[in-house]
C-alpha positions as a printed Julia matrix, in Angstrom:
108×3 Matrix{Float64}:
   0.1   -0.2    -0.29
   1.22   2.99   -0.99
   1.57   6.47    1.28
  -0.06   9.65    0.46
   1.52  11.82   -0.98
   2.1   14.76    1.75
   0.55  18.13    0.33
   2.8   21.54    0.16
   0.78  23.69    2.69
   2.7   27.0     1.31
   1.5   25.62   -2.0
  -1.95  25.22   -0.89
  -2.29  28.6     1.04
  -0.87  30.61   -1.97
  -3.25  28.89   -4.57
  -6.19  29.61   -2.0
  -5.05  33.18   -1.59
  -5.08  33.66   -5.09
  -7.91  36.39   -6.81
  -7.69  34.11  -10.0
  -8.81  30.9    -7.82
 -11.15  32.75   -5.67
 -12.53  33.71   -9.1
 -12.59  30.34  -10.43
 -13.95  29.05   -7.39
 -16.82  31.31   -7.8
 -17.53  31.02  -11.88
 -17.55  27.26  -11.03
 -20.17  28.04   -8.19
 -22.0   29.68   -9.64
 -22.48  27.73  -12.79
 -23.37  24.95  -10.87
 -26.08  26.43   -8.34
 -28.2   27.35  -11.81
 -27.63  24.5   -13.36
 -29.07  22.79   -9.68
 -32.18  25.34   -9.84
 -32.9   24.39  -13.41
 -33.21  20.74  -12.44
 -34.91  20.97   -9.59
 -37.83  23.18  -11.08
 -38.22  20.78  -13.75
 -38.66  18.29  -11.73
 -40.27  19.83   -9.42
 -42.63  21.14  -12.1
 -43.27  17.87  -13.16
 -43.97  16.29   -9.86
 -46.52  19.38   -9.69
 -48.08  18.13  -12.8
 -48.59  14.71  -11.76
 -50.06  15.72   -8.06
 -52.19  18.45   -9.34
 -53.32  17.95  -12.95
 -53.88  14.14  -13.68
 -56.1   14.88  -16.09
 -53.55  16.55  -18.48
 -50.63  14.01  -17.64
 -53.24  11.28  -18.83
 -53.91  12.56  -22.03
 -51.99  10.55  -24.79
 -50.26  11.95  -26.94
 -50.84  11.57  -30.81
 -54.26   9.35  -30.85
 -51.57   6.78  -29.03
 -51.2    5.08  -25.99
 -48.63   7.18  -24.65
 -49.17   9.43  -22.14
 -48.12  13.0   -21.87
 -46.72  11.89  -18.68
 -44.6    9.29  -20.14
 -43.05  11.72  -22.97
 -42.39  14.68  -20.43
 -40.73  11.98  -18.26
 -38.56  10.86  -20.81
 -37.82  14.06  -21.81
 -36.81  14.92  -17.94
 -34.36  12.15  -18.44
 -32.87  13.06  -21.5
 -32.47  16.83  -20.25
 -30.82  15.84  -17.1
 -27.89  14.15  -19.52
 -27.99  17.36  -21.19
 -27.32  19.24  -18.06
 -24.35  16.73  -16.81
 -22.83  17.1   -20.43
 -22.79  20.61  -20.26
 -21.44  20.69  -17.35
 -18.86  18.94  -17.74
 -17.63  20.39  -21.23
 -17.27  23.21  -19.24
 -15.58  21.67  -16.44
 -13.16  19.59  -18.9
 -13.35  22.7   -21.0
 -12.76  26.42  -19.18
 -12.45  25.45  -15.56
  -9.75  22.88  -15.97
  -7.88  25.13  -18.54
  -7.8   27.9   -15.22
  -6.74  25.71  -12.75
  -3.73  24.46  -14.54
  -2.84  27.64  -15.42
  -2.7   28.96  -11.74
  -1.07  25.72  -11.31
   1.76  26.15  -13.43
   2.19  29.9   -12.12
   1.77  28.61   -8.34
   4.75  26.23   -9.03
   6.94  28.75  -10.76
């Protein structure tokens, strides 16, 4: 079993105090909370429709046997995957790039 690597406290403190790191954390948190709010709004709206407008949700779509609830439920699942993909794309692009630049300058 390997021994964990001891962190470098002066390096960590320097990074934590850097305004670029603080801006990165703030931007990431704002974006995460925005996506979370969208997800909560969509899910709570769906549950509210099920609870308070059952006839609407039970209505068949296109004269078939599939109800509006099934279509909206599937759309929510696809939307959740899309929101996750948006976050991953931004994290792997913008956030990782900014963090990499910050780490590179901190190690000099």
